[in-house]
C-alpha positions as CSV (number, residue, x, y, z in Angstrom):
1,X,-23.8,3.5,-2.0
2,X,-25.0,5.0,-5.3
3,X,-26.1,8.6,-5.3
4,X,-27.9,10.7,-7.9
5,X,-27.4,14.4,-7.3
6,X,-29.7,16.6,-9.3
7,X,-28.8,20.2,-9.7
8,X,-31.6,22.5,-10.9
9,X,-33.3,25.8,-10.4
10,X,-36.9,27.0,-10.3
11,X,-38.4,28.0,-13.7
12,X,-36.0,25.8,-15.7
13,X,-38.2,23.8,-18.1
14,X,-35.6,21.1,-18.7
15,X,-35.1,20.8,-15.0
16,X,-38.8,20.2,-14.5
17,X,-38.8,17.6,-17.3
18,X,-35.9,15.7,-15.7
19,X,-37.6,15.8,-12.4
20,X,-40.6,14.1,-14.0
21,X,-38.4,11.5,-15.6
22,X,-36.8,10.8,-12.2
23,X,-40.2,10.4,-10.6
24,X,-41.4,8.0,-13.3
25,X,-38.2,6.0,-13.0
26,X,-38.6,5.8,-9.2
27,X,-42.2,4.4,-9.8
28,X,-40.9,1.7,-12.2
29,X,-38.2,0.6,-9.7
30,X,-35.3,1.6,-12.0
31,X,-33.9,3.8,-9.2
32,X,-34.3,1.3,-6.3
33,X,-31.4,1.6,-3.9
34,X,-30.3,4.9,-5.3
35,X,-30.1,7.9,-2.9
36,X,-31.4,10.9,-4.7
37,X,-30.4,14.4,-3.6
38,X,-31.9,17.5,-5.1
39,X,-30.0,20.8,-5.1
40,X,-31.5,24.2,-6.0
41,X,-28.6,26.1,-7.5
42,X,-30.2,29.4,-6.5
43,X,-29.4,28.4,-2.9
44,X,-25.8,27.2,-3.4
45,X,-22.8,29.4,-3.0
46,X,-20.3,30.2,-5.8
47,X,-17.9,27.9,-3.9
48,X,-20.3,25.0,-4.0
49,X,-21.1,25.6,-7.7
50,X,-17.4,25.6,-8.4
51,X,-16.8,22.5,-6.3
52,X,-19.3,20.5,-8.3
53,X,-18.4,22.2,-11.6
54,X,-21.9,23.5,-12.2
55,X,-22.1,26.2,-14.7
56,X,-25.6,25.5,-16.1
57,X,-28.6,23.4,-15.2
58,X,-29.9,20.7,-15.2
59,X,-27.0,18.6,-14.1
60,X,-27.2,15.0,-12.9
61,X,-24.2,13.6,-11.0
62,X,-23.9,9.9,-10.5
63,X,-21.7,8.9,-7.6
64,X,-20.5,5.6,-6.1
65,X,-19.2,5.7,-2.6
66,X,-18.8,9.5,-2.9
67,X,-16.8,9.4,-6.1
68,X,-18.3,10.8,-9.3
69,X,-18.8,8.1,-11.9
70,X,-20.5,10.1,-14.6
71,X,-22.7,13.2,-15.2
72,X,-25.3,14.5,-17.5
73,X,-25.4,18.2,-18.3
74,X,-28.5,19.6,-20.0
75,X,-31.7,17.9,-21.2
76,X,-31.7,14.1,-21.6
77,X,-34.0,11.2,-21.8
78,X,-35.0,8.4,-19.4
79,X,-32.9,5.8,-21.2
80,X,-29.7,7.8,-20.8
81,X,-30.5,8.3,-17.1
82,X,-31.0,4.5,-16.7
83,X,-27.7,3.8,-18.6
84,X,-25.8,6.2,-16.2
85,X,-27.4,4.4,-13.2
86,X,-26.2,1.1,-14.6
87,X,-22.7,2.5,-15.1
88,X,-22.7,3.8,-11.5
89,X,-23.7,0.4,-10.2
90,X,-21.0,-1.5,-12.1
91,X,-18.1,-2.6,-10.0
92,X,-14.8,-2.1,-11.8
């Protein structure tokens, strides 16, 4: 199972842009089969933030079978998100 965990907070402009990118990628089918989880960092405990190593937002974590494959911290583009999805899908 491939999961994309998006960590963001309200009022964060890069977070909003990344959310739009994810919505557009879902429409194109680029994220088919990917489980997408959204986390508002304002609602997470300090322990959860430390567990996921979140010190700023936005953060996108790409996991395969529960293991982190790669992450993006900060603003990015759709192409980089797609590249990370491909990396997460690759069996090694």
